[in-house]
C-alpha positions in Angstrom: 328.3 23.0 133.7 327.1 24.3 130.3 330.8 24.7 129.3 331.3 21.0 129.9 328.3 20.0 127.9 329.6 22.1 125.0 332.6 19.7 124.8 331.6 17.4 121.9 333.0 14.2 123.2 331.6 14.5 126.6 328.2 15.5 125.2 328.0 12.3 123.2 329.2 10.2 126.2 326.7 11.9 128.5 323.8 11.5 126.0 324.5 7.8 125.5 324.5 7.3 129.3 321.2 9.1 129.7 319.5 7.0 127.0 320.8 3.8 128.5 319.8 4.8 132.0 316.2 5.5 131.0 315.9 2.0 129.7 317.5 0.6 132.9 314.9 2.3 135.0 312.0 1.2 132.8 313.2 -2.4 133.5 314.4 -2.0 137.1 311.0 -0.7 138.3 309.0 -3.4 136.4 311.0 -6.5 137.1 310.7 -6.7 140.9 307.0 -5.8 140.7 306.5 -8.5 138.1 308.4 -11.1 140.2 306.5 -10.3 143.3 303.2 -10.5 141.5 304.1 -13.9 140.1 305.8 -15.4 143.2 304.4 -13.5 146.2 307.8 -14.1 147.7 310.0 -11.4 149.3 313.1 -13.7 148.9 312.4 -14.2 145.2 311.9 -10.4 144.8 315.2 -9.6 146.6 316.9 -12.3 144.5 316.5 -10.0 141.5 318.8 -7.5 143.2 321.2 -10.3 144.3 321.5 -11.6 140.7 322.0 -8.0 139.4 324.9 -7.3 141.8 326.5 -10.7 141.9 328.6 -10.2 138.7 330.1 -7.0 140.2 331.0 -8.9 143.4 332.8 -11.6 141.4 334.2 -9.9 138.3 334.5 -6.2 139.0 338.1 -6.0 139.9 339.1 -8.5 137.2 337.2 -6.5 134.5 339.1 -3.4 135.6 342.4 -5.0 134.5 341.0 -5.4 130.9 339.7 -1.8 131.0 343.2 -0.6 131.6 344.4 -2.6 128.6 341.6 -2.1 126.0 340.3 0.9 124.1 337.7 2.2 126.5 335.3 3.6 123.8 335.2 0.2 122.1 334.5 -1.5 125.4 331.5 0.7 125.9 330.1 0.4 122.4 330.4 -3.4 122.3 329.1 -3.6 125.8 325.9 -1.8 125.0 325.3 -3.9 121.9 325.7 -7.1 123.9 323.4 -5.8 126.7 320.8 -5.1 124.1 321.0 -8.7 122.9 320.8 -10.4 126.3 317.9 -8.2 127.5 315.9 -9.6 124.6 316.2 -13.1 126.1 313.3 -12.1 128.4 310.9 -12.0 125.4 311.0 -15.8 125.6 309.0 -15.8 128.8 305.5 -17.1 128.0 304.3 -18.3 131.5 305.3 -18.0 135.2 307.4 -21.2 134.9 309.8 -19.3 132.6 310.4 -16.5 135.1 313.9 -17.9 135.7 314.9 -16.4 132.3 314.7 -13.0 134.0 317.5 -14.0 136.4 319.6 -15.3 133.5 319.2 -12.1 131.4 319.8 -9.8 134.4 323.0 -11.7 135.4 324.4 -11.5 131.9 323.5 -7.8 131.4 325.1 -7.0 134.8 328.2 -9.0 133.9 328.8 -6.9 130.8 328.2 -3.7 132.8 331.3 -4.6 134.9 333.3 -3.6 131.8 331.3 -0.6 130.6 331.0 1.1 134.0 334.8 1.3 134.8 335.5 2.1 131.2 333.3 5.2 131.4 334.7 6.4 134.7 338.3 5.8 133.5 337.6 7.7 130.2 335.8 10.7 131.7 338.9 12.5 133.1 340.6 12.3 129.7 337.7 14.0 128.0 337.1 17.0 130.3 340.3 17.6 132.3 340.7 17.6 136.1 339.4 21.2 136.6 336.0 20.1 135.2 335.7 16.8 137.0 333.1 17.9 139.6 330.9 19.5 137.0 331.3 16.4 134.7 330.6 14.0 137.5 327.6 16.0 138.5 326.2 15.8 134.9 327.0 12.1 134.6 325.3 11.4 138.0 322.3 13.5 136.8 321.8 10.9 134.1 320.5 8.5 136.6 318.1 11.1 138.0 317.0 12.5 134.7 316.3 8.9 133.7 314.2 8.4 136.9 312.0 11.3 135.8 310.9 9.1 132.8 311.9 5.5 133.3 310.0 4.5 136.5 306.7 6.1 135.4 307.0 4.5 132.0 308.0 1.1 133.4 305.2 1.0 135.9 302.6 2.1 133.2 303.9 -0.3 130.6 303.7 -3.2 133.1 300.2 -2.3 134.2 298.7 -1.4 130.8 300.7 -3.4 128.2 302.6 -6.2 129.8 306.2 -7.2 130.6 307.2 -7.7 126.9 306.9 -3.9 126.2 309.3 -3.2 129.1 311.9 -5.5 127.6 311.7 -4.0 124.1 312.1 -0.4 125.4 315.1 -1.4 127.4 316.8 -3.1 124.5 316.2 -0.2 122.1 317.9 2.2 124.6 321.0 0.1 124.7 321.3 0.2 120.9 320.8 4.0 120.8 323.4 4.4 123.6 326.0 2.4 121.5 325.4 4.8 118.5 325.9 7.9 120.7 329.1 6.6 122.3 330.5 5.6 118.9 330.6 9.3 118.0 333.3 10.1 120.6 336.5 10.9 118.8 339.6 11.1 121.1 342.4 8.9 122.4 340.4 6.3 124.3 343.1 3.7 124.8 344.9 4.1 128.2 348.5 5.3 128.1 351.1 2.6 128.7 352.0 2.5 132.4 355.5 2.6 133.7 355.9 -0.5 135.9 358.5 -2.9 137.1 356.1 -5.7 136.3 357.0 -6.2 132.6 355.1 -9.1 131.0 357.0 -12.3 130.2 356.4 -13.7 126.7 353.7 -16.4 126.6 352.5 -15.6 130.1 349.4 -13.5 129.4 347.4 -14.9 132.3 350.2 -14.6 134.7 350.6 -10.9 133.7 346.8 -10.5 134.1 346.9 -11.6 137.7 350.0 -9.5 138.3 348.1 -6.4 137.1 345.1 -7.3 139.1 347.1 -7.6 142.3 349.0 -4.5 141.4 345.7 -2.6 141.4 344.7 -3.9 144.8 348.2 -3.0 146.2 347.8 0.4 144.8 344.6 1.0 146.7 346.2 -0.2 149.9 349.2 2.1 149.3 347.1 5.2 148.7 345.4 5.3 152.0 342.7 7.8 151.1 341.4 5.4 148.4 341.1 2.6 150.9 339.3 4.8 153.4 336.9 6.1 150.7 336.0 2.6 149.4 335.6 1.4 153.0 333.1 4.2 154.0 331.2 3.6 150.8 331.0 -0.2 151.5 329.5 0.4 154.9 326.9 2.9 153.6 326.0 0.6 150.7 325.2 -2.2 153.2 322.3 -0.1 154.4 321.4 0.8 150.8 321.2 -2.9 149.9 318.7 -3.6 152.6 316.6 -0.5 151.6 316.7 -1.4 147.9 315.9 -5.1 148.4 312.8 -4.4 150.6 311.4 -1.2 149.0 309.1 -3.1 146.7 307.8 -5.2 149.6 307.4 -2.2 151.8 305.5 -0.2 149.2 303.1 -3.1 148.5 302.6 -4.6 151.9 302.9 -1.6 154.3 301.6 1.1 152.0 299.3 -0.9 149.7 300.5 0.9 146.6 300.6 -0.3 142.9 303.4 -0.3 140.4 302.2 3.0 139.0 302.5 4.7 142.4 305.9 3.0 143.0 307.0 4.6 139.8 305.9 8.0 141.2 308.1 7.5 144.2 311.1 6.6 142.0 310.4 9.6 139.8 310.4 11.9 142.9 313.8 10.5 143.8 314.9 11.4 140.3 313.6 15.0 140.7 315.7 15.3 143.8 318.8 13.9 142.2 318.4 16.3 139.3 318.1 19.3 141.6 321.1 18.0 143.6 323.2 17.5 140.5 322.5 21.0 139.3 323.3 22.5 142.7 326.5 20.6 143.1 327.6 21.3 139.6 327.2 25.0 140.3 328.6 25.1 143.8 331.0 22.1 143.6 334.2 24.1 143.4 333.2 25.9 146.7 332.5 22.6 148.6 335.0 20.0 149.6 334.4 16.4 148.6 334.6 15.3 152.3 331.8 17.8 153.2 329.6 16.4 150.3 330.1 12.9 151.6 329.7 13.5 155.3 326.6 15.8 155.0 325.1 13.7 152.2 325.3 10.4 154.1 324.0 11.8 157.4 321.1 13.7 155.8 320.1 10.7 153.7 319.9 8.5 156.8 317.7 11.0 158.7 315.3 11.5 155.8 315.0 7.8 155.2 314.2 7.2 158.8 311.3 9.7 158.6 310.1 7.9 155.5 309.9 4.6 157.4 308.1 6.2 160.4 305.5 8.0 158.3 304.7 5.6 155.4 302.1 7.7 153.5 302.5 8.8 149.9 301.9 12.5 150.7 304.8 12.5 153.2 307.1 10.2 151.3 307.1 12.0 147.9 308.6 15.4 149.1 311.0 13.6 151.5 312.3 11.4 148.6 313.0 14.5 146.6 315.3 15.6 149.5 316.9 12.1 149.6 317.7 12.5 146.0 319.6 15.7 146.6 321.6 14.3 149.6 322.4 11.0 147.7 323.8 13.0 144.8 326.1 14.9 147.2 327.8 11.9 148.7 327.9 10.0 145.4 329.6 12.8 143.5 332.0 13.3 146.4 333.0 9.7 146.4 333.6 9.6 142.6 335.6 12.8 142.5 338.0 11.6 145.3 338.6 8.3 143.5 339.4 10.0 140.2 341.6 12.7 141.7 343.6 10.4 144.0 344.2 7.7 141.3 346.9 7.7 138.6 345.4 7.4 135.1 347.1 4.0 134.5 345.3 2.5 137.5 341.8 4.1 137.2 340.2 1.1 135.5 341.3 -1.2 138.3 340.4 1.2 141.1 336.9 1.7 139.7 336.7 -2.0 139.1 337.6 -2.6 142.8 335.1 0.1 143.7 332.4 -1.7 141.7 333.3 -5.0 143.1 333.1 -3.7 146.7 329.7 -2.1 146.0 328.3 -5.2 144.4 329.6 -7.6 147.0 328.1 -5.5 149.8 324.8 -5.2 147.9 324.8 -9.0 147.4 325.3 -9.7 151.1 322.8 -7.0 152.2 320.1 -7.8 149.8 320.3 -11.6 150.5 320.2 -10.9 154.3 317.3 -8.6 153.9 315.3 -11.1 151.8 316.0 -13.9 154.2 315.0 -11.9 157.3 312.1 -9.9 155.9 309.4 -12.5 156.8 310.7 -12.7 160.3 311.8 -9.2 161.3 309.5 -7.3 159.1 310.4 -4.9 156.2 309.7 -1.7 158.4 312.2 -2.7 161.1 314.9 -3.6 158.6 314.5 -0.4 156.6 314.8 1.6 159.8 318.0 -0.2 160.6 319.3 0.6 157.0 318.6 4.3 157.6 320.7 4.1 160.8 323.6 2.7 158.9 323.6 5.7 156.6 323.9 8.0 159.7 326.7 6.0 161.2 328.6 6.0 157.8 328.3 9.8 157.8 329.9 9.9 161.3 332.7 7.6 160.1 333.4 9.8 157.1 333.7 12.9 159.4 336.3 11.2 161.6 338.3 9.4 159.0 338.7 12.2 156.5 340.0 14.5 159.3 342.7 11.9 160.0 343.5 11.5 156.3 342.9 14.7 154.2 342.2 14.4 150.5 343.5 16.3 147.5 341.4 19.1 146.0 340.8 19.5 142.2 342.9 22.0 140.4 341.0 25.3 140.0 340.5 27.0 136.7 342.8 29.9 136.1 340.3 31.9 134.2 336.5 32.1 133.6 334.9 30.2 130.8 
């Protein structure tokens, strides 16, 4: 893991992602709490998540086509600068009647991320090499968890002590810093030309665009393990969407906690993810990706079910740490399979389809959760979400036995 961090280009990419993630978690903790305080509506609160994931559902696979054409570093630098600009729109909010600007800013920021996310995932294998992918994916995934150690606590404290404007400023600054870090990457960041029978006709740029988009979808269908992996992830994320949409409501209504304590819960999740990332980075070459996915999904579901049954802070905090470890296991497993099984020329489109699937399921799940929360209750819906994780783990166990996956090339020598 240390050897990967010593690689200059990856180190700058990793640092930029970490800085940006800290800002994201400052905002993502504060926004739903602020919305719920202003509206007292579970549907309005879950709508924040719906707006955040909607661009991925509609634009993810299309963005992947452009990522396979454009210089991936430039996509990430420009994307972070644009995200900084749109986040600042929320500074215009002066009263509860202007809360709708939050939805506008979040939608625009999430739309831009449909380009930066696939660009990062597509660029990563060219920076570190296939033999280092598990360690690199572990470190990249640890960004989210390192950010959770700082971001949620800062976001909750800023909202409670200073106000929403401070949250917005901090998030905007982190996007600018991330752009500066990623700009320091010096390598071939434009994808290699693909060999294809679908040569573009002069003057038919849009026709070629749709051809390349459909080519990416056909590629996923043709490589069966990719289709299986994305399908399992989609099912698991339906449960995650329900859990994510109702967590703020559950914490406030069922547990009676404040934004500060909610930040503690998210920080505990980050601690677990950090531990999990370190463990998997060290042991990843000894563990199969399918084992990481199967065990991670099943354990996540069991732990989350216990959290719902015993909703006290002293019980939840240690369990959420364990959830962070198990989530890292299946997330890294999924990412590694997609990278290994996909040809370099198609990675942008595959990760675009992956992002679209994830966001579409999140959109459906969060909308359903928000609509049903006042009728079925947040506790019952969150218990159902935990059960979905467990079923997803069982599906992974069966399907990967029917369709084995490739393993990363092992290093020939130490160091």
